[in-house]
C-alpha positions as CSV (number, residue, x, y, z in Angstrom):
1,M,20.4,-0.3,-27.3
2,D,23.2,-0.7,-24.7
3,Q,23.4,-3.4,-22.1
4,S,21.0,-1.7,-19.6
5,Q,17.5,-3.1,-19.2
6,R,14.9,-0.4,-20.2
7,R,11.4,-1.0,-19.0
8,V,8.3,1.2,-18.9
9,E,5.6,1.2,-16.3
10,V,2.3,2.4,-17.6
11,R,-0.3,3.7,-15.1
12,I,-3.8,4.1,-16.4
13,R,-6.6,5.8,-14.5
14,E,-9.7,3.6,-14.1
15,Q,-12.2,6.5,-14.3
16,M,-11.3,8.4,-17.4
17,P,-12.9,11.6,-18.7
18,R,-15.1,11.3,-21.8
19,G,-13.1,11.3,-24.9
20,A,-10.0,9.7,-23.3
21,Y,-11.1,6.0,-23.7
22,D,-9.0,5.3,-26.8
23,R,-5.8,6.9,-25.5
24,P,-4.6,4.0,-23.4
25,E,-5.1,1.5,-26.2
26,S,-3.1,3.7,-28.6
27,I,-0.3,4.0,-26.1
28,I,-0.2,0.3,-25.5
29,E,0.0,-0.4,-29.2
30,R,2.9,2.0,-29.5
31,L,4.7,0.3,-26.6
32,D,4.1,-3.1,-28.2
33,Q,5.9,-1.8,-31.2
34,L,8.8,-0.3,-29.1
35,E,9.2,-3.7,-27.4
36,S,9.1,-5.6,-30.8
37,D,11.7,-3.1,-32.2
38,G,14.0,-3.7,-29.2
39,K,13.8,-0.1,-28.0
40,I,12.5,-1.2,-24.6
41,N,12.9,-4.6,-22.9
42,E,9.4,-4.7,-21.4
43,Y,6.5,-2.7,-20.2
44,T,3.8,-3.3,-17.6
45,V,0.4,-1.8,-17.3
46,D,-1.3,-1.0,-13.9
47,V,-4.6,0.6,-13.3
48,W,-5.0,3.1,-10.5
49,G,-7.9,5.1,-9.2
50,R,-8.9,8.7,-10.0
51,S,-7.2,10.0,-6.9
52,I,-5.2,8.9,-3.8
53,N,-6.1,10.0,-0.3
54,T,-2.9,11.5,1.0
55,S,-4.1,12.3,4.5
56,P,-2.0,10.7,7.2
57,S,-5.1,8.9,8.5
58,C,-5.5,6.9,5.3
59,S,-4.4,3.3,5.7
60,V,-6.0,1.6,2.7
61,T,-3.3,-0.8,1.3
62,T,-4.0,-0.1,-2.4
63,A,-3.9,3.7,-1.8
64,M,-0.6,3.4,0.2
65,G,1.0,1.3,-2.6
66,N,0.1,3.9,-5.1
67,L,1.1,6.7,-2.8
68,D,4.6,5.1,-2.5
69,T,4.8,5.0,-6.3
70,V,3.8,8.7,-6.5
71,R,6.3,9.6,-3.8
72,E,9.0,7.9,-5.9
73,F,7.9,9.9,-8.9
74,Q,7.9,13.2,-6.9
75,S,11.4,12.5,-5.6
76,W,12.6,11.9,-9.1
77,A,11.0,15.2,-10.2
78,A,12.5,17.2,-7.3
79,E,16.0,15.7,-7.9
80,N,15.9,16.7,-11.6
81,G,14.4,20.1,-11.4
82,M,11.0,19.0,-12.7
83,T,7.4,19.1,-11.5
84,L,4.6,16.6,-12.0
85,E,2.0,19.3,-12.0
86,P,-0.4,20.0,-13.6
87,A,-0.8,16.3,-14.4
88,F,-0.8,15.3,-10.7
89,Q,-3.0,17.8,-8.8
90,E,-3.3,18.2,-5.1
91,N,-6.8,19.1,-3.8
92,E,-8.6,19.3,-0.5
93,L,-12.0,17.6,-0.1
94,S,-14.7,18.2,2.5
95,P,-17.5,15.6,2.1
96,L,-20.9,17.0,3.2
97,E,-21.5,14.2,5.7
98,M,-18.1,14.6,7.4
99,N,-16.7,17.5,9.4
100,E,-13.2,16.9,8.3
101,T,-11.1,17.9,5.3
102,Y,-8.8,15.5,3.7
103,E,-6.1,15.8,1.0
104,V,-6.2,13.9,-2.3
105,L,-3.9,13.7,-5.2
106,V,-5.8,13.5,-8.5
107,L,-3.9,11.2,-10.9
108,P,-3.3,11.7,-14.6
109,V,-5.3,9.6,-17.2
110,V,-2.0,8.0,-18.3
111,C,1.4,8.1,-16.8
112,L,4.7,6.5,-17.9
113,A,7.6,5.8,-15.7
114,V,10.8,4.8,-17.5
115,Y,13.5,2.7,-15.7
116,E,16.9,1.7,-16.8
117,D,17.8,-1.4,-14.8
118,D,16.3,-0.4,-11.4
119,S,16.9,3.3,-11.7
120,L,13.9,5.6,-12.4
121,K,15.0,7.8,-15.4
122,G,11.8,9.7,-16.2
123,V,8.1,10.2,-15.4
124,F,5.7,11.5,-18.0
125,P,3.9,13.8,-18.1
126,C,6.3,16.2,-16.3
127,A,7.3,19.8,-16.7
128,R,10.1,22.3,-16.3
129,D,9.8,25.3,-18.6
130,D,7.8,23.1,-21.0
131,V,5.5,20.2,-20.5
132,F,6.9,16.8,-21.6
133,T,4.0,14.5,-22.4
134,V,3.5,10.7,-22.6
135,D,3.6,11.1,-26.4
136,D,7.0,13.0,-26.2
137,C,8.4,10.1,-24.2
138,I,7.2,7.4,-26.6
139,E,8.5,9.3,-29.6
140,A,11.9,9.8,-27.9
141,L,12.1,6.1,-27.0
142,R,11.3,5.3,-30.6
143,E,14.1,7.5,-31.9
144,G,16.8,5.6,-30.0
145,S,18.9,5.0,-27.0
146,D,19.9,8.6,-26.4
147,W,16.3,9.5,-25.8
148,F,16.9,12.1,-23.0
149,D,18.7,14.2,-25.6
150,R,15.4,15.0,-27.1
151,F,14.6,17.2,-24.2
152,E,16.8,20.3,-24.0
153,G,18.2,20.5,-20.6
154,F,16.6,17.3,-19.6
155,R,19.5,15.1,-18.5
156,M,20.4,13.4,-15.3
157,P,23.1,15.3,-13.2
158,S,25.5,12.3,-13.7
159,E,25.1,12.6,-17.5
160,Q,25.9,16.3,-17.4
161,L,29.1,15.7,-15.5
162,S,30.4,13.1,-18.0
163,E,30.4,15.5,-20.9
């Protein structure tokens, strides 16, 4: 691995659908191995809720911190011709006891954000023509330092210019 510091941020949803309970444990085991093998410098695990209220009136501190993170992820996707859908889904809710509708962003069961130094290099799952999964990311990291090459057409604009 080159001199840059590669870290992975893992986001795990606290309320998982049935059948998904073993998934985070498997991902963490694989990240442990990547760290032991020197493929990543470190990883962190954070738990977030099932969804984030994205309505302007929402002021819950935890939600706002998660919303800032998701906005960073969305900016990365937009800058790189990617989308975070369908893993991140925007919905409108109208609770029966309220006369207002609010917007929520439903979060994926597991999300990985890969950073080199302080620069966000990838968010998984993501999509362009194909969907790139968390497993795709882990496998590419395992294969080596040129892991973006695994995804055809999936390179940062600065990397395209240097060729």
